[in-house]
N, C-alpha and C positions, 0 to 999 in steps of 0.2 A: 374481229381479231382474227389473224389469220390462221386458217386451221393446219392442223398439225400433217394430216395426210389429205392429199388429192387427188382422186384417179379420175383421168379424161379418155373419153373411148376405149376401153381395155376391153380386148377382145382375144382369144383363145382357142385355136383350133386343134383336133387331131382327124387329120384326112377329113373327113366328109362331117365328121361329129364339133360341131358348135359349144365348146364347153362353159365359155365366157364369152358374151355378146354387147358390145358395145357400152360398157358398164361403166356412168359417173357415178363417183362417189368423192361425197369431201367427209371430214372427220375432226371436229374442233378440239382444243385439248380440253382434257380432263372428262372426258365422257365415256360412259360405258354403251358402248354400241353391240346389241345382238344380231346377229346377220342368221335367220334362218329360212327354212325350204323343205322342199320334201328331196327324198334322197335322189341323187343325179341332176339337182338344179345349180349347181355349179358352184357350192360353198366353198371348199376343199380347194378344188382349184383356184379360187380368187385369192386363200388363203397362201397357196403356192406361189403363186404370180406375186404376190407384194412382197413373200420373205425371201424370192429371189430360188426358190424351186423350180421354178418352168419360168422361161423366157415368154412375154406375151409376143402373140402373133402381132398385131399394134395395140397403139394407146400409148398412154403414158400416166408414170406413178412419181409423183414428188412428198418426199416425206421431209419436215420442216425444211421447206422452200428447196430442196436440193432434188433435181431429176435424179430418181434412182433405179429407173427403167432397166432392166437386163441385171444388174448387178449381181455378184456372187452372194449366196445366201451368209457367207464370214463376213462379206464387206457389211452389207447393210444391216448385221446383228452389231457393227463397229458401230454401227451410227444410231444406234438406240433403238432397234426393236427387236424383239425376241417374242419364242413363241414357243405353247406346247404342241405336241402330235395328239392324235387319234388313240396310236398304241403309246404304252409307257414307252418312255425311251431313257433310258437310268442306265449306269453301270453296275451288273448283278452281283460283282466281287468286291464290292466296297460298301462301308457304311453310308448311313443316310447322310452323315456329317462331313465325310470324305466326297460323296458326289457334289455336295454343294460346293465345299472348299475349290476340286478343281475346277468348276465353274468357276468361281472368284481370281483363281490365278488366271483363269483365261484373259483376263482384263487386265492384268497387270503387265505394262509393254517392256518393263524393268529385271521382269520376272528370272530368276537360276536356276535354271531347269536341274541344276546339280544341289542348289539350297536343302539342307535337310530339312524333313517337314517339322522339326521342332521348333525352328528357327521361324516359321511361319507365323508369326504371332496375329498379324492384322489378318491375312488371309481366313484363319480357325474364327478371330473373334466376327468378323464379319457373317462367316458360314453359321456360327452358333446363333447370330442375331436373326438371321432368315430364317434358320430351325425354328427359332421361337414363333417368329412371324406366321410359319404356314401351321404354327402346332405342333410342332416332332420333335421339339427340343429334350423329350424324357427319351426322344429314341434314336437321339444323336448317333449311338455307337453299335445299332442295328443294321446287320446287311441288310441292302436296299430287299431282296427278293423276301424276305422275311415280313416286312412292312403288310400290312392288310392291303389290297385293292385298293383301297379309300384312302390311303397314306399313301402310297408308291404313286396316285397320281398328286397331291399334293407336294409330295417331295421335288415331282418333275416342276410344276410352277416354283418351287423354289427354287429350282437351278434354272429355270428362267430368270427370275429374279436377281440372281447372282450377277448375271450380265449388265446390271445399269440400266436397265430400257427406260426410256420414255414412253414408246406404245409398246404393250404387252398384248400377243394373241394365242389366243386359248381356243384349241380345238378340241370338242366334246368333252368339254373337262370336268362330267358326271359320269358321262360312259359306262355301262357298267355296276354303278353304285347304289346301294340300297336306300332307303329312302332320309336312312337318320344320315347317312356321308353327303349324299344329296342335299340337305338344308344346313351342313357343315360348309359345305364349298361352295354353295349362294352364301352365305355370309362372310367367307373368308373371299371372293372374289371382292365384295363390298367394301370390308374393312381392307383392303390391300390398296384398291383406287384411291379410298379415303385415306387411310397415311402415308403412303408412300407416293400420293399427289400423280397416281399411274393413269394416264389414259387405255382402256383396255379395248379390244372388238372379243366379243366371244361366239365360235360357231356353237348351237346347242340345238339339240330336239326337244328337249323337257321343258315344254311352255311353261311351267310352274316358275320354274330358276330364270328363262327369260323374262317373265314378268316380273318375278321381283325383283332383280338387278338391274336391267337394262332403263337408261335414259332413251335410249331411240332402237326401234328395232328396223333393220333393213330386210325385206321379203324376196328371196331371190327364187324366180321360179325359170325353168327350163336356159338359163345363162341369163338373165337378167334381171335387174329388179323393178321389178314391177308396183311396190309401195313401200313408204318410209314414215314414221313418225312415231308418236310415243306409242307405250303401249295400249293406252287405252284405244287411241287410235286404229294401232293396227287392229288392235279384238275385235273392231267392229266393220273394218273393209270389208266391203261385198268380195273386191278382187280374191283379197286374203284367202277371205272363209273358202271362197270357190278353187282353189288352188293349194289350200295347203290346211290350215287351221282347221277344218270340218270332218276331214283325215284324222286327226291326230288326238290321240284317246287321253292324252296329258292335259289338253287346253281347258 
């Protein structure tokens, strides 16, 4: 089966700093792929290259059989790739429901910006369905800043889902969460993948979350992938232990 995402020879340099170096990466459909590695390993830079927030120095990115190398974030998003960020990215002056509805409307090519909100029944219905999916149905009318940190992160996942992605990229989705929130988020990621039939890439430092949700793990170190395999294989890999896992208390 053809991979959903293929990366070949991807390089990103910032002057003398080689942030990503000669990365080859294949992602099958319907897989949850975790990307791990120490700080500065190139994980977020890799995300930014995939989603068009950075242009590669060289290399090729193919998504759904189409070369998307160097396309803008908006164009890549419209092709079915959506992402969350390390820092929560929500509209602070709107409710949880309105945050999702705005994202839903962004995908409606025929949306009339002068149409009254009360007439946007389809958009509102979908927004309500997404809120229920991410566990925020009871907080629909709450202003986004009034949500707990964990709920704000779930809202951001909902915003990403509202753009109808085929591939969802989650950058540190459990950062700053309590243990209970982290457990809930790990379950949410698995449920989204299953119920929405989404392919997901997750960058995550919490190794308990990684081992729980990932089908395959790619390990970055100094800008390159040094190992790839199942959670059990990665746990036992000596190179990974040396580069990362032995230094991670949550492992």
